[in-house]
C-alpha positions as CSV (number, residue, x, y, z in Angstrom):
1,M,112.6,46.5,136.3
2,A,109.8,49.0,135.6
3,F,109.0,52.2,137.4
4,N,105.6,53.8,137.7
5,A,105.5,57.3,138.9
6,N,102.6,59.6,139.1
7,V,103.5,63.2,139.6
8,D,101.0,65.6,141.1
9,L,101.8,68.9,139.4
10,N,99.5,70.8,141.8
11,S,101.4,69.6,144.8
12,V,104.8,70.6,143.1
13,V,103.5,74.1,142.4
14,N,102.2,74.5,145.9
15,K,105.5,73.5,147.3
16,I,107.3,76.0,145.1
17,Q,104.9,78.7,146.1
18,N,105.3,78.0,149.8
19,S,109.1,78.0,149.6
20,A,111.1,81.0,150.6
21,Y,111.6,82.3,147.0
22,G,108.9,80.3,145.3
23,I,107.0,83.3,143.7
24,E,110.2,84.8,142.4
25,F,111.2,81.4,140.8
26,I,107.8,81.1,139.1
27,C,108.0,84.7,137.8
28,V,111.4,84.1,136.3
29,I,110.4,80.7,134.7
30,T,107.2,82.3,133.3
31,T,109.1,85.2,131.8
32,I,111.6,82.8,130.2
33,I,108.9,80.6,128.8
34,V,107.0,83.6,127.4
35,L,110.2,85.0,125.7
36,V,111.1,81.6,124.3
37,T,107.6,81.1,123.0
38,C,107.5,84.5,121.4
39,I,110.9,83.9,119.7
40,Y,109.7,80.5,118.5
41,F,106.5,81.8,116.9
42,L,108.3,84.8,115.4
43,T,110.8,82.3,113.8
44,K,108.0,80.0,112.6
45,A,106.1,83.0,111.1
46,G,109.2,83.9,109.1
47,V,109.7,87.3,110.7
48,F,113.5,87.0,111.1
49,S,114.0,85.4,107.7
50,G,111.8,88.2,106.3
51,I,114.0,90.9,107.8
52,R,117.1,89.1,106.4
53,D,115.5,88.8,102.9
54,F,114.6,92.5,103.0
55,S,118.2,93.4,103.9
56,E,119.5,91.3,101.0
57,H,116.9,92.9,98.7
58,R,118.1,96.3,99.6
59,R,121.7,95.3,99.0
60,R,120.8,94.0,95.6
61,Q,118.9,97.2,94.8
62,R,122.0,99.2,95.7
63,N,124.1,97.0,93.5
64,K,121.8,97.7,90.6
65,Q,122.0,101.4,91.2
66,I,125.8,101.2,91.2
67,V,125.7,99.3,87.8
68,E,123.5,102.1,86.4
69,Q,125.9,104.7,87.7
70,E,128.9,103.0,86.1
71,K,127.1,103.3,82.7
72,L,127.2,107.0,83.1
73,L,131.0,106.9,82.8
74,I,130.8,106.0,79.1
75,D,128.1,108.6,78.4
76,D,129.7,111.1,75.9
77,F,127.5,113.9,77.3
78,L,129.0,113.5,80.8
79,K,132.7,113.3,80.0
80,E,133.5,116.5,81.8
81,Y,132.0,115.0,85.0
82,V,133.9,111.7,84.9
83,S,136.0,112.5,88.0
84,E,133.0,113.5,90.0
85,L,131.1,110.4,88.9
86,E,134.0,108.1,89.8
87,Y,134.0,109.6,93.3
88,H,130.4,108.9,93.9
89,I,130.6,105.4,92.4
90,K,133.5,104.6,94.7
91,A,131.6,106.0,97.7
92,S,128.5,103.9,96.7
93,K,130.5,100.7,96.4
94,L,132.4,101.1,99.6
95,S,129.2,102.2,101.5
96,N,127.4,99.1,100.2
97,Y,130.4,96.8,101.0
98,L,130.9,98.2,104.5
99,N,127.1,98.6,105.2
100,V,127.6,102.2,106.3
101,K,125.0,104.8,105.5
102,N,127.6,107.5,104.6
103,K,128.9,108.5,101.2
104,D,132.0,110.4,102.5
105,L,134.9,108.7,100.8
106,D,137.4,109.9,103.4
107,L,135.4,108.1,106.1
108,L,134.9,105.0,104.1
109,T,138.6,104.8,103.2
110,Y,139.5,105.2,106.9
111,I,137.2,102.3,107.9
112,L,138.6,100.2,105.1
113,S,142.1,100.8,106.3
114,C,141.4,99.3,109.7
115,R,142.6,95.8,110.4
116,N,139.3,94.9,112.0
117,K,136.9,96.7,109.7
118,E,133.8,95.0,111.2
119,R,134.7,96.5,114.7
120,A,135.4,99.8,113.1
121,V,131.9,99.9,111.5
122,R,130.3,99.0,114.9
123,L,132.2,101.7,116.7
124,Y,131.5,104.3,114.1
125,K,127.7,103.5,114.2
126,I,127.7,103.9,118.0
127,G,129.8,107.0,118.2
128,Q,129.2,108.8,115.0
129,D,127.3,111.7,116.7
130,Y,130.4,112.6,118.6
131,L,132.7,112.8,115.6
132,E,133.3,115.7,113.2
133,K,135.4,116.1,110.1
134,D,138.3,118.4,109.6
135,E,137.6,119.5,106.1
136,A,141.0,120.9,105.5
137,A,142.9,117.7,106.4
138,G,140.1,115.3,105.3
139,V,140.2,113.4,108.6
140,Y,137.7,112.7,111.4
141,R,138.2,113.7,115.1
142,L,136.3,113.9,118.3
143,Q,134.2,117.1,118.8
144,P,136.4,119.6,120.6
145,K,134.3,119.6,123.8
146,Y,134.8,115.8,124.2
147,T,138.4,115.7,125.6
148,E,139.9,112.5,126.8
149,R,139.1,113.5,130.4
150,R,135.5,114.2,129.5
151,V,135.1,110.9,127.7
152,K,136.4,109.0,130.8
153,I,134.0,111.0,133.0
154,H,131.1,110.0,130.6
155,F,132.0,106.4,130.9
156,W,132.4,106.3,134.7
157,V,129.3,108.4,135.3
158,G,127.3,106.1,133.1
159,T,128.7,103.0,134.8
160,T,127.9,104.4,138.2
161,L,124.3,105.4,137.2
162,Y,123.8,101.9,135.7
163,G,124.6,100.3,139.0
164,L,122.6,102.8,141.1
165,I,119.5,102.6,138.8
166,N,119.6,98.8,139.0
167,L,120.1,98.9,142.7
168,F,117.0,101.2,143.0
169,G,115.0,98.9,140.8
170,A,115.9,95.9,142.9
171,S,115.4,97.8,146.3
172,P,111.8,96.5,146.8
173,F,112.9,92.9,146.4
174,I,116.0,93.4,148.6
175,Y,113.8,95.1,151.3
176,L,111.2,92.3,151.2
177,S,114.0,89.6,151.3
178,Y,115.3,91.4,154.4
179,L,111.9,91.4,156.1
180,K,111.5,87.7,155.2
181,F,114.8,86.9,156.8
182,K,114.0,89.0,159.9
183,F,110.5,87.8,160.6
184,R,110.7,84.3,159.0
185,H,108.7,83.2,156.1
186,E,106.1,81.4,158.3
187,T,104.9,84.7,159.9
188,F,105.5,87.1,157.0
189,T,103.4,86.7,153.9
190,I,103.2,88.9,150.8
191,P,100.5,88.8,148.1
192,D,101.5,87.3,144.8
193,S,100.4,90.4,143.0
194,M,103.0,92.4,144.8
195,Y,105.8,90.1,143.6
196,T,104.5,90.6,140.0
197,S,104.6,94.4,140.5
198,I,108.1,94.2,141.9
199,L,109.3,92.2,138.9
200,F,107.9,94.7,136.4
201,F,109.3,97.5,138.5
202,F,112.8,96.0,138.3
203,I,112.5,95.3,134.5
204,A,111.5,98.9,133.9
205,F,114.4,100.3,135.8
206,F,116.8,97.7,134.2
207,V,115.8,99.0,130.7
208,V,116.3,102.6,131.8
209,A,119.8,101.6,133.2
210,L,120.7,100.0,129.9
211,L,119.7,103.1,128.0
212,V,121.8,105.4,130.3
213,F,124.8,103.1,130.1
214,W,124.5,102.8,126.3
215,K,124.5,106.6,126.0
216,S,127.6,106.9,128.2
217,L,129.5,104.4,126.0
218,R,129.0,106.4,122.8
219,P,131.8,108.9,123.3
220,T,134.2,106.1,124.2
221,A,133.2,104.2,121.1
222,A,134.0,107.3,119.0
223,K,137.4,107.6,120.7
224,N,138.2,103.9,120.1
225,F,137.1,104.3,116.5
226,L,139.7,106.9,115.9
227,E,142.4,104.8,117.6
228,M,141.8,101.6,115.5
229,E,144.8,99.7,114.3
230,K,145.5,100.4,110.6
231,I,146.8,98.1,107.8
232,S,150.3,99.3,107.0
233,K,151.3,99.6,103.4
234,E,154.3,97.5,104.0
235,T,152.1,94.7,105.4
236,S,149.8,95.0,102.4
237,K,152.6,94.7,99.9
238,G,154.1,91.7,101.8
239,D,150.7,89.9,101.7
240,A,150.3,90.6,98.0
241,L,153.8,89.2,97.3
242,D,153.1,86.1,99.4
243,N,149.8,85.5,97.5
244,A,151.6,86.0,94.2
245,A,154.2,83.5,95.2
């Protein structure tokens, strides 16, 4: 059995436009298509692979620098600086390994001691501006003004603002939807250009809301970084014995 079907795209588009939320649907689909198309062409153009290759190139360059630094350890003219050179070489190696742009060995050692070092790196990069080092003890802590209570306030204020900003951004759409429901779609028409403006209005406020929320999360990230679970020495010794066995 064979089926022959001729689809009139114009009639389909007209039906969508005339439906209650037709314009919103078309805007969403168009945005998705544009995003997917952009990502596709960026991938085909090798932009993402280029970024990855550049990152790998920088890592190889740092490895070469470390090799050059290690050669200084056997330089007779630098024997009196061996301990200092060893410190900087260790810091360079750990910085490269953890992918952290910081040469403080105390910080790098702390991150390395965390059970989930990848999460520790992420939390540090987010909350580093809210940390300070106790030089005497060689440990990091939250800046004094960021108490546990203040960190919680930051988080909840940011969360509340995130919701309110998004609500404000969506308010024109909510109001128009209310008018449609009240006066019925047949007697209440809105220009397509207005829907487009409303969509961009919402996107702009959504981006602002994300930035505000991200800012509010940074003190919490710093606090969670300092509370990361560590690798105990007993566990490390037990793992080493198991591997040897």
